[in-house]
N, C-alpha and C positions, 0 to 999 in steps of 0.2 A: 438164307441171308438176303432175301428180297432182291437178289440180282446184282449186288455190288460186292465185289470180292474183297476190297480193302477197306478197313475202317475209315481211312482218310477220305475215300471216295464217298462213303455214306454220309459223313459229317458235312462234306461240301454240298452234297445234294440236299440234305435237310436244311442247310443254311440258305440255299437258294430258294427252297420251298417256303421258308419263313417269310420271305419278302412278298409272297403271293397275297393279294387281298381276297379274303374269304367272304363270300356273299351267300345269301339264301337263308340265313338264320338270324332271327331277331332274338333279343335276350331281355330278361328282366330279373332283377335281384329279388331274393326273398325279403319279407318284411323286416327281418332282423339284420339285413345287410349281407346275408350270405347263407351258407349251409353249415349247420352245427355238426361238429364231429368230436373226436377224442384225440388228444395228442398222445404220444407214446408213453408219457408218464401218467396217462389217465386224466389229464386236465382238460376240461371242455375248451374248445377253440372255435373261432368263427372263421371260415374260409370263404373266399369270394368266388362263387360259381355263377353260372348262367343257365337259364332254363329256356330251351327252344320253344317257340310258340306252337309248333307242330310236334306231335308225339305219337308214336305207335301205341295204340291202346290194346295191348294184350299182355298176358302174363306167361312166363316161361313154364316149361314142363320138366319135372324130375329133379329140380333143385330148389333150394330155399334162398341161397345167396350167390351173388356174383362178386368177384374181386378183380379190380383193374389196377395195375401198377402204372402210375403216371406221374407227371410233374411238369413244371413250367419249362419252356424251351429257353436255353441259354447256359452260361457257364456256372457251374456249382449251384444249380437249382435243387432244392430238396425234393427227393422222391417221396411220393405218398401212395397209399393204397386206398382207393375208393371202394366202398362196400355198398351194394344194392340188394334190395329184396328181389324176388322173382318177377315182380311187375315193373322193375326199373326205377323204383323209388330209392333215392339216395338216403342211406341210413347212417353212414359214418365216413369220415376222412381220418386216416391214421397216418401221422408223420413218422417216417422211418428215419434211421440215422444215415441212410445212403443219400448220395447225390444222384440226380438223373444222369445216366450215362447211355451212350448210344449203342445199343446192342446190335446184333446182326439181323438183317431182314430174314424173315422166316422163323425167327426164334420166339419162344414164349418163356419169360423168366419167372413165372409163378407156378407153383404146384401145391396141391392139397394132399395131405397125408395124415393118417392116424399114427400116434406115437407108438413106441415099442411096448408100452404097457397096455395098449389097446384101450386107453382111458381118455386121452386128450386129443383134440382135433387141432391141426396145425397148418400153417402156410409156410412154405420155404421160397425165398426169393433169391435169384442169382444176379450178381452185379459184375459187369465186365471190368470196371475199374473201381478202386476204393474211393472213399470220401476226399482224399487228398491227391487223387490221380495215380496212386500206386497200384499195388496188387488188387485184383478183383476179389470178391468174397461172396459168401452165402449168408443170409440172415433168416432167422426163424421167428415165427409169431404164434402166440397162443390164441385160439378161438374159444369164445364162450357164447352160446346161443347165436352163433353165426357172426358175431362181431369180434374184432381184434381187441383183446384186453391188454396185451403187452408184447413188446419185442423181447424175445428170450435170449438169443445168442447170435454171435457173429463169428464166422470162421473164414480165414483168408484162403484163397486159392494158392497152393504152393507153386503153381506154374504161372500165375497171372502177373505179368510185369506192367510197367507204366505205359507200354504201347497198346494196352487194351486187349490183351490176349486172355483175359479172364473169362469166367463162365457167362454165357449168354442164354443158355437153354437149360431148363430143369424139368424133370418129369417124374411121375410116381404112379404106382398102382395101389390105391388104398384098399382094394378088395383082397388082393393076394399077397402083396409085399409090404406089409405094414412096418413102420419104424425105419424106413429107408427111402432115400430119393437118389436120383441119378442125374448127372449133369455133364454137358459137353463144353469144353473150352477150345479156343482156336489154336492152342498149342498142339492139338491132336490127341488130347487125353480124354478118356471117359472116367468120370469120378463117381464113387459111391459115398454117400454121407449117411451116417446113422442118425436117426431122430429119436433121442431118448425120452424118458418120462418127462412130461411137462413141456415137450417140444424142444428140448435142449439138443443142439447139434453136437455130434462127436468132435473132439478137438482135432483129429487127424483124418482128413478125407483119404479114401483108399483109391488108388489108381488101378485100373484094370491091367491085367498081365497080358503079355503077348500081343500088344497092339501092333497092327501092321506098320511097317516102316513107311513114313511119309503120309500117314493118315491125317486127314483134315476134316474134323467134325464141327459142324455148326449146330446141328439139330438132331434130336433123338426122341424116341417114344419107348415106353415100357409096355411090353406085350400084355394086352388085356384079356387074352384067352386062357392063359395059364401062368402060374407063378414062376419067377426066377429068370426072366429073359428081357433083354434090352435090344432094340434095333436102332442103329445110328446111321445117318446119311453121310457118306464120305464124298465131299464135293469135288475132290481132286481126281479120285479114281472112278467116280460115277458108280459106286456100289452102295448097297445097304448091308452093313455089317452087323452080325448077330453076336451078342455077348451073353454068356451064362453068368448068373449071379453067384451060384455055389458050385465050383469056385468062380470067382469074379475074373473072367478072362475072355479074350476073343475066341469065338467058337467057329464061325463060318462067314462066308461072304457071298452075296447074290448080286448079280449085275442089275443095275437099274437101266431102264429102257429109254429114259428121257435123254435128250441131247443137251450137251453143255455142262452137265454135272448135277448130281442129285443134291437137292438143297432142302427146301421146307417140307419135312415129313410130318404128317399129322395122323391121328388115330381117331376112330369113332368113339365118342365120349360114352355112348351107351354100352360099350363093351363087347361088340360083336367081332372085333378084330379086323374091321375094314380099315385100309390105309389110303392116304392121299399123298401125292408127291409132286413137288414143283421143281422146275429147273432153274439154274443160275443164269444170269445175264439176260440177253434178249432172245432166248430160244423159244419162249412161249410154249413150253411143253408141260402138260399135266398128265398124271397117270393115277390109276387106282390099283390097289393090290390087297393082299390078305396077309395077316400075321399068323404064323404056325409054330410058335414056341421055338425050340432049338432046331426045328426043321427050317427056320429062317423065314423069308418072305417070298411071295410070288407076285408077278406083275403082268399086266395086260398091255396091249398096244396103246401107247400114249396118244393124246389128242392135243389140240392147242387152239388158241384164239387167232383168227386171221389178223395180221398187222404186226406181229412180233413183239408184243408187250411182255414185260416181266411177269412171271407167275410164280414167284417163290413162296409167298405166304399161302397156305392151304388150310382148309378145314373139311371134315368129313361128316356127312349126315348118314347115319346107318339105321335110322328108324324105319318108318313106313316107306319112305322114299330114299333110294340110295343115290347119293350125290357127292361129288367133290366140288368144293368152291375154291377159287384161286384169285388172288389179287393182282391187278395190273398196276405196276409201280412207276413206269417211266414217264407217262404223260397224262393218262386219263383218270387214274384212281378208281377204275371200274372194278367190280367183283364179277367174275365169270362163273357160270354154273355148268357142270358137266355130269349128266346122269349116267349111271352104270346099272341098268335094270337087271342085267344077268351076265354081263361080260365086261368089256373095256369101256372107258369113258368116251363120250362124244361131246363136242362143244355145243352148248345150247343157246347161250346168249349172255349178256352182261347187264348190270345195273350199277349206277354210280350213287354213292351216298350224297344226298342233296346238300350242297354247301361244302362238300369234302374237298380234300386236296389230292395230289397225285400219290400220296403215301398212305396206303391202308395198313393198319397195324395188325396185331394178332387177331384171329377170328376163332369162333367156336360154335358148334351146333349142339342143341340139347336133344336132337333126334326128330324135332318137329319145327324148330325155329333156328335161324342163323343170327349170330351177334357179331358185329364188326366194329372194331375200333379204328380211329382215323387220326392221323397226326395233325396237330395245329388247330383243331376245331373244338376240342373239349366236349365231344359228343360220342356216345356209344349208339350205333345204329343197329336196327334189327328188322327182321322180316320173317313171317311164316314161310316155310318151304312148301311150294305148291307141288302137288302130286298129279301126274307122274313125271312132269318135265323138269322139276327142280328149279323152276323160275322163282325169282324173288323180287320184292319191291321194297327196298331199304328206306326206312324212315327214322328220324331221331327217336330214340327210345329211353336214353338215360343221359344225365348231365354229369360231366366230370368236374372236379374241383377247379381246375385251371382251364382258362379259355385257350391260351396258346400252349398247347400241351404236347408232351412226348409220351407215347404209350409203348410199354415193353412187354406187358403180360396180361392175360385174362384167364380166369379159371372159375369153374362152377362147383358148388357144393350143395 
């Protein structure tokens, strides 16, 4: 939850950040006045984006498309999904039926999954509040050749009320657990949603059984090392709770070693089972661990950045270089790097997105490069990950549809 426990606190903080004058990026519109994309009905639209004069000149590894859930800052702004190729070229803007809503720091509200028929490729998006401010929901989208061709279905969160307790985080394992995604909402529930043929969501989300009393989950991952396991961070009890999928129930709990409460949990995208974990509030604690299926998770001694900045958003590089990256939210907007060559993490240093704000959004690594979203700038930043020290030099890499933007999710495929 990027270090702010109550949704009201987070909205107030973002509102204050919106007043910041963002400098360091010049922009120019495309010759047609904007970026061409597709509306949800498949009708071409023109959306007004901006192009940074500086741009990181490299292509990503191991994926063909990147998807970023964003939208303009303000009341009842439409949420869109920006689609890029692996070199950061914007190829599509897709208008969803959701409004932008302010999820929890540390969460990622986009997941990629293959449907139950093993035929269609899908995205699932989690929304903390519905279009009219009511119950949160999940939306599914059909992909064709990497682009979104239509929005398929919308399912309400049975627990998501008007106070924004709907789902903020969604995760999947398209390798082992096809046709299903998992989501956490701040009511303390872990949900399973079936993704049927053609990306249609099942009408009734399934709540996990035997959830510990008082559990408070903001973020979770699906175990990449073997099928049928979910790991969720309990921010109140400072534990990482493991859930089996068959049957779908609480299985065991492991103590987290970070101070203040386990918050932004992330997993190595390349599938090695490396985990990253950030702490809530101003504890500036970052840890690394490993996923081991129903045996749960194991953790090393945490580290942290001097100065006590928030470090709730994390990403893990498990390729050639083993690193955890963590975002500082309270004042600097830096991204810190933490190598773990063979044991626990150690603080290495920080880098700030040029022209960025104090609010860094979801991050992800492809095993060689780090991709960082940033609130209110309309830019995706990226950097190669240097070996062996994990250092980075973030530069503008891709342009979002909106300049004054809110970012909730990022996923690679």
